[in-house]
VOGUTI-748891 format. One record per residue: residue number from 1; residue in three letters; x, y, z of N, C-alpha, C in turn. Coordinates in Angstrom, 3 decimals. Example, Ala and Ser with C-alpha at 12.3 -4.5 7.8 and 13.67 -1.06 7.14 Angstrom:
2
{seq:1, type:ALA, nc1:13.190, nc2:-5.690, nc3:7.800, cac1:12.300, cac2:-4.500, cac3:7.800, cc1:13.200, cc2:-3.300, cc3:7.800} .
{seq:2, type:SER, nc1:12.850, nc2:-2.250, nc3:7.080, cac1:13.670, cac2:-1.060, cac3:7.140, cc1:12.900, cc2:0.030, cc3:7.870} .
This chain:
156
{seq:1, type:MET, nc1:0.877, nc2:-1.208, nc3:-0.007, cac1:-0.028, cac2:-0.023, cac3:0.006, cc1:0.852, cc2:1.249, cc3:-0.006} .
{seq:2, type:SER, nc1:1.924, nc2:1.248, nc3:0.780, cac1:2.856, cac2:2.402, cac3:0.709, cc1:3.509, cc2:2.546, cc3:-0.649} .
{seq:3, type:ASN, nc1:3.540, nc2:1.431, nc3:-1.362, cac1:4.070, cac2:1.523, cac3:-2.770, cc1:3.127, cc2:2.315, cc3:-3.646} .
{seq:4, type:GLN, nc1:1.813, nc2:2.154, nc3:-3.467, cac1:0.836, cac2:2.876, cac3:-4.231, cc1:0.932, cc2:4.400, cc3:-3.875} .
{seq:5, type:VAL, nc1:1.095, nc2:4.675, nc3:-2.572, cac1:1.191, cac2:6.092, cac3:-2.177, cc1:2.372, cc2:6.729, cc3:-2.772} .
{seq:6, type:GLN, nc1:3.461, nc2:6.127, nc3:-2.803, cac1:4.674, cac2:6.648, cac3:-3.396, cc1:4.497, cc2:6.859, cc3:-4.892} .
{seq:7, type:SER, nc1:3.869, nc2:5.882, nc3:-5.505, cac1:3.701, cac2:5.960, cac3:-6.939, cc1:2.705, cc2:7.046, cc3:-7.313} .
{seq:8, type:GLN, nc1:1.758, nc2:7.261, nc3:-6.394, cac1:0.696, cac2:8.309, cac3:-6.646, cc1:1.326, cc2:9.701, cc3:-6.725} .
{seq:9, type:TYR, nc1:2.284, nc2:9.989, nc3:-5.814, cac1:2.867, cac2:11.265, cac3:-5.745, cc1:4.211, cc2:11.344, cc3:-6.512} .
{seq:10, type:ALA, nc1:4.631, nc2:10.306, nc3:-7.124, cac1:5.916, cac2:10.303, cac3:-7.838, cc1:6.050, cc2:11.310, cc3:-8.914} .
{seq:11, type:PRO, nc1:4.960, nc2:11.603, nc3:-9.743, cac1:5.127, cac2:12.621, cac3:-10.770, cc1:5.287, cc2:14.018, cc3:-10.174} .
{seq:12, type:ALA, nc1:4.769, nc2:14.289, nc3:-8.931, cac1:4.850, cac2:15.611, cac3:-8.367, cc1:6.134, cc2:15.810, cc3:-7.591} .
{seq:13, type:ALA, nc1:7.000, nc2:14.762, nc3:-7.499, cac1:8.245, cac2:14.874, cac3:-6.743, cc1:9.256, cc2:15.826, cc3:-7.397} .
{seq:14, type:GLY, nc1:9.224, nc2:15.922, nc3:-8.732, cac1:10.182, cac2:16.740, cac3:-9.393, cc1:9.710, cc2:18.153, cc3:-9.621} .
{seq:15, type:VAL, nc1:8.494, nc2:18.502, nc3:-9.198, cac1:7.960, cac2:19.870, cac3:-9.402, cc1:8.552, cc2:20.765, cc3:-8.312} .
{seq:16, type:PRO, nc1:9.166, nc2:21.940, nc3:-8.708, cac1:9.753, cac2:22.829, cac3:-7.687, cc1:8.515, cc2:23.539, cc3:-7.009} .
{seq:17, type:LEU, nc1:8.672, nc2:23.723, nc3:-5.637, cac1:7.679, cac2:24.471, cac3:-4.861, cc1:8.043, cc2:25.926, cc3:-4.817} .
{seq:18, type:ILE, nc1:7.108, nc2:26.745, nc3:-4.928, cac1:7.285, cac2:28.210, cac3:-4.796, cc1:6.985, cc2:28.602, cc3:-3.385} .
{seq:19, type:LYS, nc1:7.886, nc2:29.178, nc3:-2.730, cac1:7.670, cac2:29.568, cac3:-1.314, cc1:7.323, cc2:31.037, cc3:-1.270} .
{seq:20, type:SER, nc1:6.320, nc2:31.359, nc3:-0.374, cac1:5.868, cac2:32.764, cac3:-0.209, cc1:6.940, cc2:33.521, cc3:0.493} .
{seq:21, type:PRO, nc1:7.287, nc2:34.776, nc3:0.059, cac1:8.408, cac2:35.519, cac3:0.700, cc1:7.901, cc2:36.009, cc3:2.145} .
{seq:22, type:SER, nc1:6.579, nc2:36.015, nc3:2.417, cac1:6.165, cac2:36.403, cac3:3.725, cc1:6.352, cc2:35.371, cc3:4.837} .
{seq:23, type:LEU, nc1:6.558, nc2:34.101, nc3:4.384, cac1:6.777, cac2:33.015, cac3:5.339, cc1:8.229, cc2:32.764, cc3:5.542} .
{seq:24, type:ARG, nc1:8.581, nc2:32.488, nc3:6.825, cac1:9.967, cac2:32.165, cac3:7.133, cc1:10.003, cc2:31.202, cc3:8.286} .
{seq:25, type:VAL, nc1:11.004, nc2:30.458, nc3:8.383, cac1:11.212, cac2:29.512, cac3:9.478, cc1:11.723, cc2:30.316, cc3:10.677} .
{seq:26, type:PRO, nc1:11.137, nc2:30.053, nc3:11.839, cac1:11.620, cac2:30.836, cac3:13.024, cc1:13.049, cc2:30.315, cc3:13.433} .
{seq:27, type:ARG, nc1:13.776, nc2:31.255, nc3:14.067, cac1:15.107, cac2:30.925, cac3:14.571, cc1:14.974, cc2:29.978, cc3:15.749} .
{seq:28, type:PRO, nc1:15.899, nc2:29.051, nc3:15.952, cac1:15.814, cac2:28.154, cac3:17.102, cc1:16.060, cc2:28.973, cc3:18.407} .
{seq:29, type:ILE, nc1:15.401, nc2:28.559, nc3:19.455, cac1:15.474, cac2:29.230, cac3:20.694, cc1:16.772, cc2:28.874, cc3:21.444} .
{seq:30, type:GLU, nc1:17.440, nc2:29.872, nc3:21.860, cac1:18.710, cac2:29.639, cac3:22.594, cc1:18.486, cc2:29.917, cc3:24.092} .
{seq:31, type:MET, nc1:18.853, nc2:28.944, nc3:24.923, cac1:18.657, cac2:29.109, cac3:26.361, cc1:19.822, cc2:30.009, cc3:26.917} .
{seq:32, type:PRO, nc1:19.506, nc2:30.853, nc3:27.799, cac1:20.560, cac2:31.703, cac3:28.387, cc1:21.469, cc2:30.848, cc3:29.250} .
{seq:33, type:PRO, nc1:22.688, nc2:31.197, nc3:29.391, cac1:23.644, cac2:30.380, cac3:30.136, cc1:23.444, cc2:30.433, cc3:31.588} .
{seq:34, type:ASP, nc1:22.796, nc2:31.512, nc3:32.125, cac1:22.627, cac2:31.670, cac3:33.620, cc1:21.245, cc2:31.207, cc3:34.096} .
{seq:35, type:ILE, nc1:20.528, nc2:30.430, nc3:33.367, cac1:19.187, cac2:30.002, cac3:33.794, cc1:19.310, cc2:29.026, cc3:34.977} .
{seq:36, type:HIS, nc1:18.391, nc2:29.182, nc3:35.938, cac1:18.421, cac2:28.311, cac3:37.145, cc1:17.667, cc2:27.061, cc3:36.846} .
{seq:37, type:PRO, nc1:18.267, nc2:25.901, nc3:36.971, cac1:17.532, cac2:24.653, cac3:36.665, cc1:16.642, cc2:24.287, cc3:37.913} .
{seq:38, type:LEU, nc1:15.567, nc2:23.631, nc3:37.639, cac1:14.693, cac2:23.179, cac3:38.712, cc1:15.355, cc2:22.083, cc3:39.521} .
{seq:39, type:PRO, nc1:15.107, nc2:22.098, nc3:40.839, cac1:15.697, cac2:21.009, cac3:41.651, cc1:14.919, cc2:19.745, cc3:41.407} .
{seq:40, type:ASP, nc1:15.453, nc2:18.679, nc3:41.986, cac1:14.773, cac2:17.410, cac3:41.862, cc1:13.489, cc2:17.356, cc3:42.582} .
{seq:41, type:SER, nc1:13.372, nc2:18.067, nc3:43.724, cac1:12.127, cac2:18.111, cac3:44.491, cc1:11.750, cc2:19.540, cc3:44.629} .
{seq:42, type:VAL, nc1:10.433, nc2:19.852, nc3:44.338, cac1:9.914, cac2:21.216, cac3:44.481, cc1:9.179, cc2:21.425, cc3:45.764} .
{seq:43, type:THR, nc1:9.165, nc2:20.487, nc3:46.646, cac1:8.381, cac2:20.629, cac3:47.920, cc1:8.964, cc2:21.737, cc3:48.777} .
{seq:44, type:ALA, nc1:10.175, nc2:22.131, nc3:48.652, cac1:10.761, cac2:23.203, cac3:49.388, cc1:10.136, cc2:24.531, cc3:49.010} .
{seq:45, type:TYR, nc1:9.550, nc2:24.631, nc3:47.813, cac1:8.921, cac2:25.849, cac3:47.382, cc1:7.525, cc2:26.038, cc3:47.904} .
{seq:46, type:PHE, nc1:6.956, nc2:24.969, nc3:48.492, cac1:5.594, cac2:25.011, cac3:48.932, cc1:5.438, cc2:25.195, cc3:50.376} .
{seq:47, type:VAL, nc1:6.404, nc2:25.747, nc3:51.078, cac1:6.375, cac2:25.991, cac3:52.531, cc1:5.604, cc2:27.251, cc3:52.717} .
{seq:48, type:TYR, nc1:4.644, nc2:27.196, nc3:53.646, cac1:3.796, cac2:28.401, cac3:53.967, cc1:4.476, cc2:29.169, cc3:55.122} .
{seq:49, type:PRO, nc1:4.708, nc2:30.470, nc3:54.920, cac1:5.328, cac2:31.236, cac3:55.995, cc1:4.234, cc2:31.690, cc3:56.958} .
{seq:50, type:PHE, nc1:4.209, nc2:31.074, nc3:58.140, cac1:3.221, cac2:31.423, cac3:59.095, cc1:3.430, cc2:32.733, cc3:59.761} .
{seq:51, type:THR, nc1:4.495, nc2:33.496, nc3:59.417, cac1:4.716, cac2:34.838, cac3:59.927, cc1:3.723, cc2:35.807, cc3:59.364} .
{seq:52, type:LEU, nc1:3.094, nc2:35.466, nc3:58.150, cac1:2.170, cac2:36.316, cac3:57.587, cc1:0.767, cc2:36.172, cc3:58.109} .
{seq:53, type:GLU, nc1:0.531, nc2:35.153, nc3:58.868, cac1:-0.826, cac2:34.823, cac3:59.423, cc1:-1.455, cc2:35.917, cc3:60.193} .
{seq:54, type:PRO, nc1:-0.842, nc2:36.552, nc3:61.174, cac1:-1.517, cac2:37.670, cac3:61.905, cc1:-1.900, cc2:38.811, cc3:60.973} .
{seq:55, type:HIS, nc1:-1.010, nc2:39.134, nc3:60.023, cac1:-1.330, cac2:40.220, cac3:59.123, cc1:-2.509, cc2:39.883, cc3:58.247} .
{seq:56, type:VAL, nc1:-2.570, nc2:38.714, nc3:57.712, cac1:-3.692, cac2:38.260, cac3:56.855, cc1:-4.970, cc2:38.283, cc3:57.676} .
{seq:57, type:LEU, nc1:-4.970, nc2:37.811, nc3:58.929, cac1:-6.175, cac2:37.829, cac3:59.722, cc1:-6.674, cc2:39.188, cc3:60.112} .
{seq:58, type:THR, nc1:-5.796, nc2:40.151, nc3:60.395, cac1:-6.251, cac2:41.488, cac3:60.696, cc1:-6.783, cc2:42.185, cc3:59.465} .
{seq:59, type:VAL, nc1:-6.149, nc2:41.983, nc3:58.364, cac1:-6.650, cac2:42.545, cac3:57.098, cc1:-8.003, cc2:42.006, cc3:56.738} .
{seq:60, type:GLU, nc1:-8.136, nc2:40.695, nc3:56.923, cac1:-9.468, cac2:40.052, cac3:56.636, cc1:-10.556, cc2:40.500, cc3:57.617} .
{seq:61, type:ALA, nc1:-10.217, nc2:40.694, nc3:58.868, cac1:-11.191, cac2:41.194, cac3:59.824, cc1:-11.656, cc2:42.616, cc3:59.497} .
{seq:62, type:SER, nc1:-10.692, nc2:43.433, nc3:59.173, cac1:-11.049, cac2:44.844, cac3:58.830, cc1:-11.870, cc2:44.863, cc3:57.525} .
{seq:63, type:ARG, nc1:-11.570, nc2:43.986, nc3:56.608, cac1:-12.292, cac2:43.926, cac3:55.357, cc1:-13.733, cc2:43.512, cc3:55.580} .
{seq:64, type:ARG, nc1:-13.915, nc2:42.498, nc3:56.450, cac1:-15.251, cac2:42.050, cac3:56.777, cc1:-16.085, cc2:43.093, cc3:57.484} .
{seq:65, type:SER, nc1:-15.470, nc2:43.839, nc3:58.413, cac1:-16.173, cac2:44.857, cac3:59.113, cc1:-16.563, cc2:46.007, cc3:58.129} .
{seq:66, type:THR, nc1:-15.663, nc2:46.338, nc3:57.211, cac1:-15.920, cac2:47.379, cac3:56.238, cc1:-17.105, cc2:46.952, cc3:55.341} .
{seq:67, type:LEU, nc1:-17.087, nc2:45.713, nc3:54.913, cac1:-18.222, cac2:45.192, cac3:54.082, cc1:-19.508, cc2:45.200, cc3:54.832} .
{seq:68, type:ALA, nc1:-19.484, nc2:44.821, nc3:56.116, cac1:-20.701, cac2:44.876, cac3:56.946, cc1:-21.231, cc2:46.286, cc3:57.113} .
{seq:69, type:ALA, nc1:-20.314, nc2:47.199, nc3:57.329, cac1:-20.756, cac2:48.579, cac3:57.446, cc1:-21.359, cc2:49.118, cc3:56.175} .
{seq:70, type:HIS, nc1:-20.771, nc2:48.807, nc3:55.044, cac1:-21.307, cac2:49.202, cac3:53.786, cc1:-22.606, cc2:48.578, cc3:53.481} .
{seq:71, type:ALA, nc1:-22.773, nc2:47.356, nc3:53.804, cac1:-24.037, cac2:46.644, cac3:53.597, cc1:-25.174, cc2:47.247, cc3:54.520} .
{seq:72, type:ALA, nc1:-24.815, nc2:47.589, nc3:55.793, cac1:-25.806, cac2:48.181, cac3:56.663, cc1:-26.215, cc2:49.552, cc3:56.165} .
{seq:73, type:ARG, nc1:-25.175, nc2:50.316, nc3:55.715, cac1:-25.532, cac2:51.689, cac3:55.208, cc1:-26.413, cc2:51.564, cc3:53.941} .
{seq:74, type:ARG, nc1:-26.093, nc2:50.583, nc3:53.108, cac1:-26.906, cac2:50.397, cac3:51.880, cc1:-28.341, cc2:50.024, cc3:52.246} .
{seq:75, type:GLU, nc1:-28.480, nc2:49.097, nc3:53.180, cac1:-29.818, cac2:48.674, cac3:53.594, cc1:-30.587, cc2:49.850, cc3:54.206} .
{seq:76, type:ALA, nc1:-29.898, nc2:50.633, nc3:55.011, cac1:-30.595, cac2:51.805, cac3:55.611, cc1:-31.065, cc2:52.799, cc3:54.522} .
{seq:77, type:TYR, nc1:-30.151, nc2:53.002, nc3:53.541, cac1:-30.492, cac2:53.893, cac3:52.393, cc1:-31.674, cc2:53.398, cc3:51.644} .
{seq:78, type:LEU, nc1:-31.727, nc2:52.080, nc3:51.327, cac1:-32.769, cac2:51.512, cac3:50.566, cc1:-34.127, cc2:51.585, cc3:51.349} .
{seq:79, type:LYS, nc1:-34.007, nc2:51.358, nc3:52.687, cac1:-35.221, cac2:51.457, cac3:53.493, cc1:-35.718, cc2:52.834, cc3:53.555} .
{seq:80, type:ALA, nc1:-34.802, nc2:53.831, nc3:53.738, cac1:-35.242, cac2:55.297, cac3:53.729, cc1:-35.869, cc2:55.618, cc3:52.424} .
{seq:81, type:ARG, nc1:-35.314, nc2:55.152, nc3:51.322, cac1:-35.832, cac2:55.476, cac3:50.013, cc1:-37.249, cc2:54.873, cc3:49.856} .
{seq:82, type:GLU, nc1:-37.366, nc2:53.623, nc3:50.294, cac1:-38.732, cac2:52.966, cac3:50.196, cc1:-39.734, cc2:53.683, cc3:51.051} .
{seq:83, type:ASP, nc1:-39.298, nc2:54.088, nc3:52.343, cac1:-40.263, cac2:54.841, cac3:53.158, cc1:-40.597, cc2:56.203, cc3:52.565} .
{seq:84, type:GLU, nc1:-39.711, nc2:56.815, nc3:51.896, cac1:-40.001, cac2:58.112, cac3:51.266, cc1:-40.976, cc2:57.980, cc3:50.129} .
{seq:85, type:LYS, nc1:-40.761, nc2:56.875, nc3:49.345, cac1:-41.719, cac2:56.647, cac3:48.285, cc1:-43.124, cc2:56.364, cc3:48.817} .
{seq:86, type:GLU, nc1:-43.220, nc2:55.558, nc3:49.890, cac1:-44.459, cac2:55.259, cac3:50.535, cc1:-45.127, cc2:56.473, cc3:51.096} .
{seq:87, type:ARG, nc1:-44.323, nc2:57.370, nc3:51.731, cac1:-44.836, cac2:58.655, cac3:52.322, cc1:-45.401, cc2:59.529, cc3:51.171} .
{seq:88, type:ARG, nc1:-44.703, nc2:59.651, nc3:50.070, cac1:-45.198, cac2:60.468, cac3:48.942, cc1:-46.442, cc2:59.854, cc3:48.369} .
{seq:89, type:LYS, nc1:-46.522, nc2:58.528, nc3:48.280, cac1:-47.733, cac2:57.938, cac3:47.798, cc1:-48.905, cc2:58.201, cc3:48.683} .
{seq:90, type:ARG, nc1:-48.713, nc2:58.126, nc3:50.032, cac1:-49.782, cac2:58.410, cac3:50.985, cc1:-50.235, cc2:59.887, cc3:50.894} .
{seq:91, type:GLU, nc1:-49.208, nc2:60.815, nc3:50.741, cac1:-49.572, cac2:62.233, cac3:50.574, cc1:-50.386, cc2:62.442, cc3:49.385} .
{seq:92, type:ALA, nc1:-50.004, nc2:61.796, nc3:48.253, cac1:-50.815, cac2:61.986, cac3:47.012, cc1:-52.212, cc2:61.433, cc3:47.190} .
{seq:93, type:LEU, nc1:-52.353, nc2:60.307, nc3:47.899, cac1:-53.683, cac2:59.778, cac3:48.086, cc1:-54.470, cc2:60.704, cc3:49.090} .
{seq:94, type:ARG, nc1:-53.795, nc2:61.237, nc3:50.061, cac1:-54.544, cac2:62.145, cac3:50.982, cc1:-54.973, cc2:63.408, cc3:50.296} .
{seq:95, type:ARG, nc1:-54.201, nc2:63.900, nc3:49.277, cac1:-54.658, cac2:65.073, cac3:48.571, cc1:-55.938, cc2:64.717, cc3:47.789} .
{seq:96, type:ILE, nc1:-56.042, nc2:63.489, nc3:47.333, cac1:-57.230, cac2:63.119, cac3:46.534, cc1:-58.393, cc2:62.826, cc3:47.551} .
{seq:97, type:ALA, nc1:-58.047, nc2:62.061, nc3:48.590, cac1:-59.079, cac2:61.669, cac3:49.624, cc1:-58.560, cc2:61.917, cc3:51.018} .
{seq:98, type:PRO, nc1:-58.807, nc2:63.063, nc3:51.586, cac1:-58.291, cac2:63.403, cac3:52.907, cc1:-58.750, cc2:62.375, cc3:53.937} .
{seq:99, type:GLY, nc1:-57.815, nc2:61.921, nc3:54.785, cac1:-58.103, cac2:60.985, cac3:55.842, cc1:-57.928, cc2:59.569, cc3:55.350} .
{seq:100, type:PHE, nc1:-57.557, nc2:59.363, nc3:54.106, cac1:-57.388, cac2:57.971, cac3:53.598, cc1:-56.079, cc2:57.422, cc3:54.119} .
{seq:101, type:GLU, nc1:-56.093, nc2:56.207, nc3:54.606, cac1:-54.875, cac2:55.473, cac3:55.041, cc1:-55.004, cc2:54.081, cc3:54.415} .
{seq:102, type:PRO, nc1:-54.000, nc2:53.739, nc3:53.520, cac1:-54.180, cac2:52.438, cac3:52.836, cc1:-54.107, cc2:51.246, cc3:53.756} .
{seq:103, type:LYS, nc1:-53.413, nc2:51.295, nc3:54.870, cac1:-53.281, cac2:50.137, cac3:55.747, cc1:-54.418, cc2:50.076, cc3:56.745} .
{seq:104, type:ALA, nc1:-55.185, nc2:51.117, nc3:56.875, cac1:-56.278, cac2:51.111, cac3:57.843, cc1:-57.549, cc2:50.510, cc3:57.219} .
{seq:105, type:THR, nc1:-58.590, nc2:50.392, nc3:58.079, cac1:-59.900, cac2:49.907, cac3:57.560, cc1:-60.459, cc2:50.917, cc3:56.673} .
{seq:106, type:PRO, nc1:-61.355, nc2:50.547, nc3:55.762, cac1:-61.978, cac2:51.469, cac3:54.814, cc1:-62.789, cc2:52.489, cc3:55.589} .
{seq:107, type:LEU, nc1:-62.834, nc2:53.669, nc3:55.039, cac1:-63.671, cac2:54.730, cac3:55.645, cc1:-65.154, cc2:54.396, cc3:55.399} .
{seq:108, type:VAL, nc1:-65.963, nc2:54.560, nc3:56.425, cac1:-67.366, cac2:54.341, cac3:56.286, cc1:-68.127, cc2:55.591, cc3:56.572} .
{seq:109, type:PRO, nc1:-68.931, nc2:56.062, nc3:55.684, cac1:-69.662, cac2:57.344, cac3:55.977, cc1:-70.709, cc2:57.161, cc3:57.046} .
{seq:110, type:THR, nc1:-70.868, nc2:58.149, nc3:57.849, cac1:-71.861, cac2:58.123, cac3:58.912, cc1:-72.972, cc2:59.053, cc3:58.512} .
{seq:111, type:LYS, nc1:-74.144, nc2:58.680, nc3:58.782, cac1:-75.314, cac2:59.437, cac3:58.414, cc1:-75.664, cc2:60.331, cc3:59.607} .
{seq:112, type:ARG, nc1:-75.594, nc2:61.670, nc3:59.400, cac1:-75.871, cac2:62.565, cac3:60.543, cc1:-77.317, cc2:63.035, cc3:60.483} .
{seq:113, type:PHE, nc1:-77.919, nc2:63.178, nc3:59.308, cac1:-79.287, cac2:63.682, cac3:59.241, cc1:-80.101, cc2:62.718, cc3:58.388} .
{seq:114, type:SER, nc1:-81.371, nc2:62.589, nc3:58.687, cac1:-82.237, cac2:61.706, cac3:57.847, cc1:-82.596, cc2:62.485, cc3:56.634} .
{seq:115, type:GLY, nc1:-83.181, nc2:61.807, nc3:55.686, cac1:-83.580, cac2:62.406, cac3:54.412, cc1:-84.643, cc2:63.473, cc3:54.645} .
{seq:116, type:LEU, nc1:-85.420, nc2:63.346, nc3:55.708, cac1:-86.512, cac2:64.312, cac3:55.945, cc1:-86.025, cc2:65.527, cc3:56.682} .
{seq:117, type:PRO, nc1:-86.367, nc2:66.680, nc3:56.246, cac1:-85.935, cac2:67.909, cac3:56.937, cc1:-86.664, cc2:67.978, cc3:58.271} .
{seq:118, type:GLY, nc1:-85.902, nc2:68.431, nc3:59.291, cac1:-86.498, cac2:68.581, cac3:60.624, cc1:-86.412, cc2:67.316, cc3:61.466} .
{seq:119, type:HIS, nc1:-85.875, nc2:66.208, nc3:61.019, cac1:-85.774, cac2:65.001, cac3:61.799, cc1:-84.339, cc2:64.504, cc3:61.806} .
{seq:120, type:PRO, nc1:-83.487, nc2:65.209, nc3:62.633, cac1:-82.045, cac2:64.831, cac3:62.636, cc1:-81.865, cc2:63.549, cc3:63.424} .
{seq:121, type:VAL, nc1:-80.867, nc2:62.784, nc3:62.978, cac1:-80.473, cac2:61.581, cac3:63.720, cc1:-79.237, cc2:61.946, cc3:64.479} .
{seq:122, type:PRO, nc1:-79.254, nc2:61.581, nc3:65.789, cac1:-78.081, cac2:61.923, cac3:66.583, cc1:-76.787, cc2:61.304, cc3:66.025} .
{seq:123, type:PHE, nc1:-75.647, nc2:61.984, nc3:66.236, cac1:-74.409, cac2:61.660, cac3:65.658, cc1:-73.924, cc2:60.252, cc3:66.122} .
{seq:124, type:ASN, nc1:-74.005, nc2:59.932, nc3:67.397, cac1:-73.475, cac2:58.674, cac3:67.894, cc1:-74.429, cc2:57.488, cc3:67.691} .
{seq:125, type:GLU, nc1:-75.685, nc2:57.791, nc3:67.367, cac1:-76.681, cac2:56.697, cac3:67.246, cc1:-76.698, cc2:56.181, cc3:65.781} .
{seq:126, type:PRO, nc1:-76.501, nc2:54.871, nc3:65.597, cac1:-76.518, cac2:54.341, cac3:64.250, cc1:-77.868, cc2:54.377, cc3:63.624} .
{seq:127, type:ALA, nc1:-77.864, nc2:54.314, nc3:62.319, cac1:-79.170, cac2:54.297, cac3:61.565, cc1:-80.009, cc2:53.156, cc3:61.958} .
{seq:128, type:SER, nc1:-81.317, nc2:53.320, nc3:62.028, cac1:-82.180, cac2:52.219, cac3:62.418, cc1:-82.215, cc2:51.132, cc3:61.387} .
{seq:129, type:PRO, nc1:-81.960, nc2:49.855, nc3:61.790, cac1:-81.987, cac2:48.768, cac3:60.826, cc1:-83.367, cc2:48.345, cc3:60.411} .
{seq:130, type:VAL, nc1:-83.463, nc2:47.785, nc3:59.217, cac1:-84.743, cac2:47.291, cac3:58.743, cc1:-85.073, cc2:45.948, cc3:59.419} .
{seq:131, type:GLY, nc1:-84.054, nc2:45.045, nc3:59.435, cac1:-84.283, cac2:43.721, cac3:60.033, cc1:-83.594, cc2:43.686, cc3:61.399} .
{seq:132, type:GLU, nc1:-84.248, nc2:43.184, nc3:62.459, cac1:-83.629, cac2:43.049, cac3:63.742, cc1:-83.222, cc2:41.597, cc3:64.026} .
{seq:133, type:SER, nc1:-82.627, nc2:40.933, nc3:63.050, cac1:-82.382, cac2:39.494, cac3:63.230, cc1:-80.929, cc2:39.236, cc3:63.615} .
{seq:134, type:GLY, nc1:-80.738, nc2:38.837, nc3:64.868, cac1:-79.408, cac2:38.410, cac3:65.341, cc1:-78.341, cc2:39.531, cc3:65.311} .
{seq:135, type:GLY, nc1:-77.128, nc2:39.101, nc3:64.847, cac1:-75.989, cac2:40.036, cac3:64.814, cc1:-75.932, cc2:40.863, cc3:63.537} .
{seq:136, type:HIS, nc1:-76.461, nc2:40.433, nc3:62.446, cac1:-76.332, cac2:41.231, cac3:61.240, cc1:-77.581, cc2:42.094, cc3:61.024} .
{seq:137, type:GLN, nc1:-77.290, nc2:43.382, nc3:60.836, cac1:-78.372, cac2:44.338, cac3:60.691, cc1:-78.266, cc2:44.995, cc3:59.336} .
{seq:138, type:ARG, nc1:-79.394, nc2:45.170, nc3:58.632, cac1:-79.449, cac2:45.686, cac3:57.312, cc1:-79.933, cc2:47.113, cc3:57.412} .
{seq:139, type:THR, nc1:-79.219, nc2:48.061, nc3:56.778, cac1:-79.684, cac2:49.420, cac3:56.737, cc1:-80.476, cc2:49.633, cc3:55.459} .
{seq:140, type:LYS, nc1:-81.224, nc2:50.743, nc3:55.434, cac1:-82.075, cac2:51.045, cac3:54.302, cc1:-81.145, cc2:51.436, cc3:53.094} .
{seq:141, type:SER, nc1:-81.533, nc2:50.972, nc3:51.918, cac1:-80.805, cac2:51.352, cac3:50.727, cc1:-81.240, cc2:52.749, cc3:50.277} .
{seq:142, type:VAL, nc1:-80.595, nc2:53.264, nc3:49.305, cac1:-80.942, cac2:54.618, cac3:48.838, cc1:-82.314, cc2:54.605, cc3:48.210} .
{seq:143, type:MET, nc1:-82.637, nc2:53.550, nc3:47.481, cac1:-83.964, cac2:53.471, cac3:46.845, cc1:-85.098, cc2:53.389, cc3:47.930} .
{seq:144, type:GLU, nc1:-84.850, nc2:52.582, nc3:48.965, cac1:-85.857, cac2:52.491, cac3:50.023, cc1:-86.079, cc2:53.835, cc3:50.722} .
{seq:145, type:ASP, nc1:-84.968, nc2:54.504, nc3:50.945, cac1:-84.981, cac2:55.825, cac3:51.575, cc1:-85.739, cc2:56.767, cc3:50.695} .
{seq:146, type:LEU, nc1:-85.547, nc2:56.769, nc3:49.376, cac1:-86.280, cac2:57.608, cac3:48.441, cc1:-87.775, cc2:57.320, cc3:48.470} .
{seq:147, type:VAL, nc1:-88.124, nc2:56.074, nc3:48.444, cac1:-89.551, cac2:55.671, cac3:48.506, cc1:-90.177, cc2:56.209, cc3:49.797} .
{seq:148, type:ASP, nc1:-89.479, nc2:56.000, nc3:50.922, cac1:-90.037, cac2:56.602, cac3:52.207, cc1:-90.224, cc2:58.058, cc3:52.117} .
{seq:149, type:GLN, nc1:-89.281, nc2:58.794, nc3:51.566, cac1:-89.420, cac2:60.223, cac3:51.461, cc1:-90.574, cc2:60.615, cc3:50.572} .
{seq:150, type:LEU, nc1:-90.765, nc2:59.947, nc3:49.438, cac1:-91.915, cac2:60.201, cac3:48.580, cc1:-93.229, cc2:59.898, cc3:49.288} .
{seq:151, type:ALA, nc1:-93.293, nc2:58.809, nc3:50.019, cac1:-94.496, cac2:58.481, cac3:50.785, cc1:-94.793, cc2:59.509, cc3:51.811} .
{seq:152, type:ALA, nc1:-93.749, nc2:60.050, nc3:52.462, cac1:-93.986, cac2:61.091, cac3:53.528, cc1:-94.452, cc2:62.382, cc3:52.869} .
{seq:153, type:MET, nc1:-93.981, nc2:62.682, nc3:51.685, cac1:-94.455, cac2:63.904, cac3:50.992, cc1:-95.873, cc2:63.787, cc3:50.520} .
{seq:154, type:GLU, nc1:-96.268, nc2:62.548, nc3:50.114, cac1:-97.680, cac2:62.354, cac3:49.691, cc1:-98.682, cc2:62.430, cc3:50.858} .
{seq:155, type:SER, nc1:-98.218, nc2:61.989, nc3:51.990, cac1:-99.106, cac2:61.979, cac3:53.147, cc1:-99.326, cc2:63.330, cc3:53.665} .
{seq:156, type:LYS, nc1:-98.533, nc2:64.308, nc3:53.442, cac1:-98.769, cac2:65.667, cac3:53.932, cc1:-99.839, cc2:66.380, cc3:53.214} .
């Protein structure tokens, strides 16, 4: 088989190759005469100097305390910024609806006067319920109140 390979390229063996002038063979590397050879064992190079240990520990402790202080200051800043946004939002809501507090219970209007002139309902007394059944009391709707007012006007 190697015979076939040689015979296949035999006609091209006499063809001269044209070499590009931009290509060149690099010069061989010469080692300097004063180079330090590696020893047989490199374990001597892996000795840890424990004299640096106190210095490393103090630097690490100060670095950790600095990081903790920066993190606390950042958290305080973010909390203050969030509180300021919440305060501005509440102020905007109070401008629209005075007395509104988002975290409080909803505001419930109290009826101070009845629909009929001359018949005021006391401020602390709740409106009279239609049904007196147990704990749940139903107040008159707007339509029922209107019907009662019209009936009172017709009876006069």
